[in-house]
N, C-alpha and C positions, 0 to 999 in steps of 0.2 A: 435530313436526319430523322430518325424514327423516335417517336415518343415512347418512353418506358414508364409504366405505372409504378406508383409507390408514394410514400408519404413525404419524401424529401425531394424537392425539385432538383433536377440535374444541375451540377455546377455550383450548388449552394454550400457545399462543405469544403473545408480545407484540412488536410492531414498535416500534422506537424509533431515532432517528438515532444514527449511530456517532460516535466521536471526542469532541471537546470540546463539541459542540453540545448534547448531552443531559446534564442533571444533575438529580439528585433534590434536593429542598429540604433533605434531611437530610445530603447529601454536602458535604464541604468541598473546596476547590480542590486540596488535597494528596492527595486520594484518587482523582483522575481519572487515567486511564491515557492515555498519549499516542496520538495517531492515527498509524497506520502507512501508508505509501504503497507500493504495488506499482507498479513502473515498467518501461518497456521503452525501451532506447536502441538506436539503429542507427548503425553506423559510417558516417561520411561518405565515407571513401575506399574502404570495402569494404561496400557496401550489403546484401550477403547476410548479413553478420554482425550479429546482434542479441543483446542481453543482457537478461535479466529479473532485476530485483533488488527488494529490499524495504528500506526505511529509515524511521526516524522523522523524519529531517531531510533532505528532498530538496534543499533549497538548499545544503547542505553536500556531499551525496553526489555530485551531478553534477560539480562542479568537481574532486572527487577522481578521477573517471574521466578527465577531461580531463588531469589532471596525471600520469596513469600510476600512481596509487597502488594500483590493483587489478591483481594479476597476470593475472587473467582478461581484462581489457579493455585493458591497456596497449598491446599490439601493434596494436590496431585503432583507436586514437584518431585524430582527434577523433570525438566522438559527438554525436548529436542526440536529444533526448527525443521519443519517439513519442506 
């Protein structure tokens, strides 16, 4: 076998799905961590204005931006999810 250079030794990583999709047989539902969303919204009235946010509840967070509950996005509402 030929050695390949790099900062991560071969065979040292494991790929697995993120969020709720992956679970070990030994894990219970209460030990799962929630999936987080990173999102970009763009102002409908000021298209040059964009906002990047992160949330565990995207269905709740977008209406909060529309309602003006975020001081960073209130003056550029309404928003569209990109």
